[in-house]
LOPAVO-668619 format. One record per residue: x, y, z of N, C-alpha, C in turn; chain; residue number from 1; residue in three letters. Coordinates in Angstrom, 1 decimal. Example, Ala and Ser with C-alpha at 12.3 -4.5 7.8 and 13.67 -1.06 7.14 Angstrom:
! LOPAVO-668619
+--------+--------+--------+--------+--------+--------+--------+--------+--------+--------+-----+--------+
!    n.x !    n.y !    n.z !   ca.x !   ca.y !   ca.z !    c.x !    c.y !    c.z ! chaine ! num ! residu !
+--------+--------+--------+--------+--------+--------+--------+--------+--------+--------+-----+--------+
!   13.2 !   -5.7 !    7.8 !   12.3 !   -4.5 !    7.8 !   13.2 !   -3.3 !    7.8 !      A !   1 !    ALA !
!   12.8 !   -2.2 !    7.1 !   13.7 !   -1.1 !    7.1 !   12.9 !    0.0 !    7.9 !      A !   2 !    SER !
+--------+--------+--------+--------+--------+--------+--------+--------+--------+--------+-----+--------+
***
This chain:
! LOPAVO-668619
+--------+--------+--------+--------+--------+--------+--------+--------+--------+--------+-----+--------+
!    n.x !    n.y !    n.z !   ca.x !   ca.y !   ca.z !    c.x !    c.y !    c.z ! chaine ! num ! residu !
+--------+--------+--------+--------+--------+--------+--------+--------+--------+--------+-----+--------+
!   20.2 !   73.0 !   67.2 !   19.3 !   72.5 !   65.9 !   18.0 !   72.0 !   66.7 !      A !   1 !    MET !
!   16.8 !   72.2 !   66.1 !   15.6 !   72.0 !   66.6 !   15.3 !   70.5 !   66.4 !      A !   2 !    ALA !
!   14.7 !   70.0 !   67.6 !   14.4 !   68.5 !   67.6 !   13.4 !   68.3 !   66.7 !      A !   3 !    GLU !
!   13.4 !   67.0 !   65.9 !   12.4 !   66.8 !   65.0 !   11.2 !   66.2 !   65.8 !      A !   4 !    GLN !
!   10.0 !   66.6 !   65.3 !    8.8 !   66.2 !   65.9 !    8.6 !   64.6 !   65.7 !      A !   5 !    GLU !
!    8.0 !   63.9 !   66.6 !    7.8 !   62.6 !   66.6 !    7.1 !   62.1 !   65.1 !      A !   6 !    PRO !
!    7.6 !   60.9 !   64.8 !    7.1 !   60.5 !   63.3 !    5.6 !   60.2 !   63.4 !      A !   7 !    LEU !
!    5.0 !   60.6 !   62.4 !    3.5 !   60.3 !   62.3 !    3.3 !   59.6 !   60.9 !      A !   8 !    GLN !
!    2.6 !   58.6 !   60.9 !    2.3 !   57.9 !   59.6 !    0.7 !   57.7 !   59.5 !      A !   9 !    ILE !
!    0.2 !   58.3 !   58.3 !   -1.2 !   58.1 !   58.1 !   -1.2 !   57.2 !   56.9 !      A !  10 !    ASP !
!   -2.1 !   56.4 !   56.9 !   -2.4 !   55.5 !   55.7 !   -3.7 !   55.9 !   55.1 !      A !  11 !    ILE !
!   -3.6 !   56.2 !   53.7 !   -4.7 !   56.7 !   53.0 !   -5.0 !   55.6 !   51.8 !      A !  12 !    GLU !
!   -6.4 !   55.5 !   51.5 !   -6.6 !   54.7 !   50.4 !   -6.4 !   55.4 !   49.1 !      A !  13 !    GLY !
!   -6.4 !   54.7 !   47.9 !   -6.3 !   55.4 !   46.6 !   -7.5 !   54.8 !   45.9 !      A !  14 !    THR !
!   -7.5 !   55.3 !   44.6 !   -8.6 !   54.7 !   43.7 !   -8.4 !   53.3 !   43.4 !      A !  15 !    PRO !
!   -7.2 !   52.8 !   43.6 !   -6.9 !   51.3 !   43.3 !   -7.0 !   50.6 !   44.6 !      A !  16 !    ASN !
!   -7.9 !   49.7 !   44.7 !   -8.0 !   48.9 !   46.0 !   -6.7 !   48.1 !   46.4 !      A !  17 !    PRO !
!   -5.9 !   47.9 !   45.6 !   -4.6 !   47.3 !   45.7 !   -3.4 !   48.2 !   46.1 !      A !  18 !    ASN !
!   -3.8 !   49.3 !   46.4 !   -2.7 !   50.4 !   46.6 !   -3.1 !   51.2 !   47.9 !      A !  19 !    SER !
!   -2.0 !   51.6 !   48.7 !   -2.3 !   52.5 !   49.6 !   -1.1 !   53.4 !   49.9 !      A !  20 !    ALA !
!   -1.4 !   54.7 !   50.3 !   -0.4 !   55.7 !   50.6 !    0.0 !   55.8 !   52.0 !      A !  21 !    LYS !
!    1.2 !   55.6 !   52.5 !    1.7 !   55.8 !   53.8 !    2.3 !   57.2 !   53.8 !      A !  22 !    PHE !
!    1.6 !   58.2 !   54.5 !    2.1 !   59.5 !   54.4 !    2.6 !   60.0 !   55.7 !      A !  23 !    VAL !
!    3.9 !   60.5 !   55.7 !    4.6 !   60.7 !   56.7 !    4.6 !   62.4 !   57.1 !      A !  24 !    LEU !
!    5.0 !   62.8 !   58.2 !    5.0 !   64.1 !   58.4 !    6.6 !   64.6 !   58.2 !      A !  25 !    ASN !
!    7.2 !   64.0 !   57.4 !    8.4 !   64.4 !   56.9 !    8.7 !   64.0 !   55.5 !      A !  26 !    ARG !
!    9.8 !   64.6 !   55.0 !   10.0 !   64.3 !   53.5 !   10.8 !   62.8 !   53.4 !      A !  27 !    THR !
!   10.2 !   62.2 !   52.5 !   10.8 !   60.7 !   52.3 !   11.9 !   60.8 !   51.2 !      A !  28 !    VAL !
!   11.6 !   61.6 !   50.2 !   12.5 !   61.8 !   49.0 !   12.2 !   63.0 !   48.3 !      A !  29 !    VAL !
!   13.3 !   63.5 !   47.7 !   13.3 !   64.8 !   47.0 !   12.7 !   64.7 !   45.5 !      A !  30 !    ASP !
!   13.1 !   63.4 !   44.9 !   12.6 !   63.3 !   43.6 !   11.8 !   62.0 !   43.6 !      A !  31 !    GLU !
!   10.9 !   62.0 !   42.6 !   10.0 !   60.7 !   42.6 !   10.8 !   59.5 !   42.1 !      A !  32 !    THR !
!   10.5 !   58.4 !   42.9 !   11.2 !   57.2 !   42.4 !   10.1 !   56.1 !   42.5 !      A !  33 !    ARG !
!   10.1 !   55.3 !   41.3 !    9.0 !   54.2 !   41.2 !    9.9 !   53.0 !   40.9 !      A !  34 !    SER !
!    9.4 !   51.9 !   41.7 !   10.0 !   50.6 !   41.4 !    8.9 !   49.5 !   41.2 !      A !  35 !    TYR !
!    9.1 !   48.8 !   40.1 !    8.1 !   47.7 !   39.8 !    8.5 !   46.4 !   40.1 !      A !  36 !    PHE !
!    9.8 !   46.4 !   40.6 !   10.2 !   45.1 !   41.2 !   11.8 !   45.4 !   41.9 !      A !  37 !    ASN !
!   12.0 !   44.5 !   42.8 !   13.3 !   44.7 !   43.5 !   14.7 !   44.8 !   42.5 !      A !  38 !    ILE !
!   14.6 !   44.2 !   41.3 !   15.6 !   44.4 !   40.3 !   15.9 !   45.8 !   40.0 !      A !  39 !    GLY !
!   14.7 !   46.7 !   40.1 !   14.9 !   48.2 !   39.6 !   15.6 !   49.1 !   40.7 !      A !  40 !    MET !
!   15.7 !   48.4 !   42.0 !   16.4 !   49.2 !   42.9 !   17.9 !   49.0 !   42.9 !      A !  41 !    VAL !
!   18.4 !   50.1 !   42.3 !   19.9 !   50.0 !   42.0 !   20.6 !   51.0 !   42.7 !      A !  42 !    THR !
!   20.0 !   52.1 !   43.4 !   20.8 !   53.1 !   44.1 !   21.2 !   52.5 !   45.4 !      A !  43 !    GLU !
!   22.1 !   53.1 !   46.1 !   22.7 !   52.7 !   47.4 !   22.4 !   54.0 !   48.4 !      A !  44 !    ASP !
!   21.3 !   54.1 !   48.7 !   20.9 !   55.2 !   49.9 !   19.7 !   54.7 !   50.6 !      A !  45 !    ASP !
!   19.1 !   55.6 !   51.4 !   18.1 !   55.2 !   52.4 !   16.9 !   54.8 !   51.8 !      A !  46 !    LYS !
!   16.5 !   55.6 !   50.6 !   15.2 !   55.1 !   49.9 !   15.3 !   53.8 !   49.4 !      A !  47 !    VAL !
!   16.5 !   53.4 !   48.7 !   16.7 !   52.1 !   48.2 !   16.7 !   51.1 !   49.3 !      A !  48 !    ALA !
!   17.2 !   51.4 !   50.4 !   17.3 !   50.4 !   51.5 !   15.9 !   50.2 !   52.0 !      A !  49 !    ASN !
!   15.0 !   51.3 !   52.1 !   13.6 !   51.0 !   52.5 !   13.0 !   50.2 !   51.4 !      A !  50 !    VAL !
!   13.1 !   50.5 !   50.1 !   12.4 !   49.8 !   49.0 !   12.9 !   48.3 !   49.2 !      A !  51 !    ALA !
!   14.1 !   48.0 !   49.3 !   14.6 !   46.6 !   49.4 !   13.7 !   45.8 !   50.5 !      A !  52 !    LYS !
!   13.6 !   46.5 !   51.7 !   12.9 !   45.9 !   52.9 !   11.4 !   45.7 !   52.6 !      A !  53 !    GLN !
!   10.8 !   46.7 !   51.9 !    9.4 !   46.7 !   51.5 !    9.0 !   45.5 !   50.5 !      A !  54 !    LEU !
!   10.0 !   45.3 !   49.5 !    9.9 !   44.3 !   48.5 !    9.9 !   42.8 !   49.2 !      A !  55 !    PHE !
!   10.6 !   42.9 !   50.4 !   10.8 !   41.6 !   51.1 !    9.6 !   41.1 !   51.9 !      A !  56 !    ALA !
!    8.4 !   41.9 !   52.0 !    7.3 !   41.7 !   52.5 !    6.4 !   40.9 !   51.4 !      A !  57 !    ILE !
!    5.9 !   39.8 !   51.7 !    5.1 !   38.9 !   50.8 !    3.9 !   39.6 !   50.3 !      A !  58 !    PRO !
!    3.8 !   39.6 !   48.9 !    2.6 !   40.5 !   48.4 !    2.9 !   41.7 !   47.9 !      A !  59 !    GLY !
!    3.9 !   42.4 !   48.3 !    4.2 !   43.8 !   47.8 !    4.6 !   43.6 !   46.4 !      A !  60 !    VAL !
!    4.0 !   44.4 !   45.5 !    4.3 !   44.3 !   44.0 !    4.8 !   45.5 !   43.5 !      A !  61 !    ARG !
!    4.6 !   46.8 !   43.8 !    5.3 !   47.9 !   43.3 !    5.3 !   49.0 !   44.5 !      A !  62 !    THR !
!    6.2 !   50.0 !   44.3 !    6.4 !   50.9 !   45.2 !    6.7 !   52.4 !   44.5 !      A !  63 !    LEU !
!    6.1 !   53.5 !   45.0 !    6.4 !   54.8 !   44.6 !    6.7 !   55.6 !   45.7 !      A !  64 !    MET !
!    7.8 !   56.3 !   45.6 !    8.3 !   57.2 !   46.7 !    8.1 !   58.8 !   46.1 !      A !  65 !    PHE !
!    7.4 !   59.7 !   46.8 !    7.2 !   61.0 !   46.3 !    6.9 !   61.8 !   47.6 !      A !  66 !    LEU !
!    7.8 !   62.9 !   47.6 !    7.8 !   64.0 !   48.6 !    7.6 !   63.3 !   50.0 !      A !  67 !    ASN !
!    6.4 !   63.3 !   50.5 !    6.1 !   62.8 !   52.0 !    5.4 !   61.6 !   52.1 !      A !  68 !    ASP !
!    5.3 !   60.7 !   51.0 !    4.6 !   59.5 !   51.0 !    5.3 !   58.5 !   50.3 !      A !  69 !    PHE !
!    4.9 !   57.3 !   50.6 !    5.3 !   56.0 !   49.9 !    4.0 !   55.3 !   49.6 !      A !  70 !    ILE !
!    3.7 !   55.0 !   48.3 !    2.6 !   54.4 !   47.9 !    3.1 !   52.9 !   47.6 !      A !  71 !    THR !
!    2.3 !   52.0 !   48.4 !    2.7 !   50.5 !   48.2 !    1.4 !   49.8 !   47.4 !      A !  72 !    VAL !
!    1.8 !   49.1 !   46.4 !    0.8 !   48.3 !   45.7 !    1.0 !   46.9 !   46.0 !      A !  73 !    SER !
!    0.0 !   46.2 !   46.2 !    0.0 !   44.6 !   46.6 !   -0.5 !   43.8 !   45.5 !      A !  74 !    LYS !
!   -0.3 !   42.5 !   45.6 !   -0.9 !   41.6 !   44.6 !   -2.4 !   41.4 !   45.2 !      A !  75 !    GLU !
!   -3.2 !   41.1 !   44.2 !   -4.7 !   41.3 !   44.5 !   -5.1 !   40.3 !   45.8 !      A !  76 !    ALA !
!   -4.3 !   39.2 !   45.9 !   -4.9 !   38.2 !   46.9 !   -4.0 !   38.4 !   48.3 !      A !  77 !    ASN !
!   -3.0 !   39.3 !   48.3 !   -2.3 !   39.6 !   49.5 !   -3.1 !   40.2 !   50.6 !      A !  78 !    ALA !
!   -2.6 !   40.0 !   51.8 !   -3.2 !   40.5 !   53.1 !   -2.8 !   42.0 !   53.4 !      A !  79 !    ASP !
!   -3.8 !   42.8 !   53.2 !   -3.5 !   44.2 !   53.6 !   -3.0 !   44.4 !   55.1 !      A !  80 !    TRP !
!   -3.6 !   43.8 !   56.0 !   -3.4 !   44.0 !   57.4 !   -1.9 !   43.8 !   57.6 !      A !  81 !    ASN !
!   -1.4 !   42.7 !   57.1 !    0.0 !   42.3 !   57.4 !    1.0 !   43.2 !   56.6 !      A !  82 !    MET !
!    0.7 !   43.5 !   55.4 !    1.6 !   44.4 !   54.7 !    1.6 !   45.8 !   55.2 !      A !  83 !    ILE !
!    0.5 !   46.2 !   55.7 !    0.4 !   47.6 !   56.4 !    1.2 !   47.5 !   57.7 !      A !  84 !    ALA !
!    1.1 !   46.5 !   58.3 !    1.8 !   46.4 !   59.7 !    3.3 !   46.2 !   59.6 !      A !  85 !    GLU !
!    3.6 !   45.5 !   58.5 !    5.2 !   45.5 !   58.1 !    5.7 !   46.7 !   57.6 !      A !  86 !    LYS !
!    4.9 !   47.3 !   56.7 !    5.3 !   48.6 !   56.1 !    5.4 !   49.7 !   57.3 !      A !  87 !    THR !
!    4.6 !   49.8 !   58.2 !    4.6 !   50.8 !   59.2 !    6.0 !   50.4 !   60.1 !      A !  88 !    GLN !
!    6.2 !   49.2 !   60.4 !    7.4 !   48.9 !   61.1 !    8.6 !   49.4 !   60.5 !      A !  89 !    GLU !
!    8.7 !   49.1 !   59.2 !   10.0 !   49.4 !   58.4 !   10.1 !   50.9 !   58.4 !      A !  90 !    ILE !
!    9.0 !   51.7 !   58.0 !    9.0 !   53.1 !   58.0 !    9.5 !   53.8 !   59.3 !      A !  91 !    ILE !
!    8.9 !   53.2 !   60.4 !    9.3 !   53.8 !   61.7 !   10.7 !   53.5 !   62.1 !      A !  92 !    GLU !
!   11.2 !   52.4 !   61.6 !   12.5 !   52.1 !   62.0 !   13.6 !   52.9 !   61.1 !      A !  93 !    ALA !
!   13.2 !   53.2 !   60.0 !   14.0 !   54.1 !   59.0 !   13.8 !   55.7 !   59.1 !      A !  94 !    GLU !
!   12.7 !   56.1 !   59.5 !   12.4 !   57.6 !   59.3 !   12.3 !   58.1 !   60.8 !      A !  95 !    TYR !
!   12.3 !   57.5 !   62.0 !   11.9 !   58.2 !   63.1 !   13.0 !   59.2 !   63.5 !      A !  96 !    ARG !
+--------+--------+--------+--------+--------+--------+--------+--------+--------+--------+-----+--------+
***
């Protein structure tokens, strides 16, 4: 079995200044999943586990998982630097 290449995460802006795409060099999910609050996370799998961890970050408002990226939307007054740093830590721990 071929060894997977090291995880790479690129952060891209979106038209919404309160949202950012965290693009991975691997598939995150096969089907689109959108969560508007932690109460919507009802699955018991890796994506749901990541979603729960991301919602635990202060200021995270909504999440969308699609193909090779996760879009994180924050509350308007939340600190992007802290959210981005914590999001990258969670992604690195779960997808490396």
